[in-house]
C-alpha positions in Angstrom: -9.2 -51.5 -9.9 -6.2 -53.5 -8.9 -6.5 -56.2 -6.3 -3.4 -55.9 -4.1 -3.7 -59.0 -1.8 -6.0 -62.0 -1.3 -9.6 -61.2 -0.5 -10.4 -64.6 0.8 -11.3 -63.2 4.3 -14.5 -61.8 2.7 -15.7 -65.2 1.6 -18.2 -65.6 4.4 -20.1 -62.3 3.9 -23.4 -62.3 2.1 -22.6 -58.9 0.6 -20.0 -56.3 1.4 -19.0 -52.8 0.2 -16.3 -50.5 1.4 -16.2 -46.8 2.2 -14.3 -44.4 0.0 -11.1 -42.9 1.4 -12.3 -42.4 5.0 -15.6 -40.8 3.9 -19.0 -41.8 5.2 -20.3 -43.1 1.8 -19.9 -46.5 0.3 -18.6 -47.2 -3.2 -19.5 -49.8 -5.8 -15.9 -49.9 -6.9 -15.6 -53.3 -5.3 -18.7 -55.3 -4.2 -18.2 -58.8 -2.8 -21.3 -60.9 -2.6 -22.6 -64.4 -2.6 -24.6 -65.4 -5.7 -28.1 -64.0 -5.6 -27.4 -61.6 -2.7 -30.7 -59.8 -1.8 -29.0 -56.5 -1.3 -27.6 -56.4 -4.9 -31.1 -57.4 -6.2 -32.7 -54.4 -4.5 -29.9 -52.1 -5.7 -30.1 -53.4 -9.3 -33.9 -53.0 -9.4 -33.5 -49.3 -8.5 -31.1 -48.6 -11.5 -34.2 -47.9 -13.6 -34.4 -44.6 -11.8 -30.9 -43.6 -12.9 -31.0 -40.4 -15.0 -27.6 -40.9 -16.7 -26.0 -37.7 -15.5 -24.2 -38.4 -12.3 -22.4 -41.7 -11.7 -22.3 -40.7 -8.0 -26.1 -40.8 -7.6 -26.4 -44.5 -7.8 -22.9 -45.8 -7.5 -22.3 -44.1 -4.1 -25.4 -42.2 -2.7 -28.0 -44.8 -3.5 -25.7 -47.7 -2.3 -25.1 -45.8 0.9 -28.8 -45.1 1.5 -29.8 -48.7 0.9 -27.1 -50.0 3.3 -28.6 -47.8 6.0 -32.1 -49.1 5.2 -31.0 -52.7 5.0 -28.0 -53.2 7.4 -28.9 -56.8 7.8 -28.2 -57.5 4.1 -24.8 -55.8 3.8 -21.5 -55.6 5.6 -20.1 -52.1 5.6 -16.3 -52.1 5.5 -13.8 -49.2 6.0 -11.8 -47.9 3.1 -10.0 -51.2 2.4 -10.7 -51.1 -1.4 -10.6 -47.5 -2.2 -8.1 -45.7 0.0 -7.7 -42.8 -2.4 -11.0 -41.5 -3.5 -11.9 -39.4 -6.6 -11.1 -36.0 -4.9 -8.1 -34.2 -6.1 -6.5 -34.3 -2.7 -6.8 -38.1 -2.6 -5.5 -38.5 -6.1 -2.5 -36.3 -5.4 -1.5 -38.9 -2.8 -1.8 -41.7 -5.4 0.0 -40.0 -8.3 2.4 -37.6 -6.6 3.3 -39.1 -3.2 4.4 -42.5 -2.0 1.8 -43.7 0.6 1.3 -46.9 2.5 -1.1 -49.5 1.1 -0.6 -52.1 3.8 -4.2 -52.1 5.0 -5.7 -51.9 1.4 -7.0 -54.9 -0.5 -7.3 -53.0 -3.7 -6.6 -49.7 -5.4 -8.8 -47.7 -7.8 -6.8 -46.2 -10.6 -8.8 -43.2 -11.9 -8.0 -42.9 -15.6 -8.3 -39.1 -15.7 -5.5 -38.8 -13.2 -3.0 -41.2 -14.6 0.0 -39.0 -15.8 0.1 -38.6 -19.6 3.7 -39.5 -19.6 3.1 -42.8 -17.9 5.2 -44.9 -20.3 7.4 -47.9 -19.2 10.4 -45.6 -18.4 8.1 -43.4 -16.2 6.6 -46.5 -14.4 10.1 -48.0 -13.8 11.4 -44.8 -12.2 8.6 -42.8 -10.5 8.6 -42.9 -6.7 4.9 -42.7 -6.1 2.1 -45.0 -4.9 0.9 -45.4 -8.5 4.5 -46.3 -9.6 4.7 -49.0 -7.0 1.3 -50.5 -8.1 2.2 -50.3 -11.8 5.6 -52.0 -11.3 4.0 -54.7 -9.2 1.4 -55.4 -11.9 3.8 -55.1 -14.9 6.9 -56.7 -13.4 5.9 -58.6 -10.3 8.1 -56.3 -8.1 7.1 -52.9 -6.8 10.6 -51.6 -6.3 12.1 -48.9 -8.6 13.9 -50.6 -11.4 17.7 -50.3 -11.0 18.3 -50.3 -14.8 15.6 -48.0 -15.8 17.2 -47.3 -19.2 16.3 -50.9 -20.3 12.8 -49.9 -21.5 10.9 -52.4 -23.5 
């Protein structure tokens, strides 16, 4: 997860979670909460029922179900943290296209989808959403590097 801009606007929420890429379900990719948030205590206590086979069961489905049962304990946000979900179609937009991130506070970089050739030269020259994020993290500037042959 890469935080793309300040998240101070969420300081007043007791607990908040965002939806994944325009879907109906929430994600635990980024949870913002005050210390001792009741919603997180309820969710944590139910992890004893996790069977260990599907990350989605408790990270997404249980979280979403609990939010519906306890709407007074959590603020449900749009896809401000995970604009590109784990689906292949979403990941295509992250790693093969150059999409806007202006409404996003964070980006989830799914390891299995990062191109195998993602070395410094690749990052400096690739014109994709991932390339912009990687350049910003590594070099403090998201623009394609003009002298891409100067690989460190």
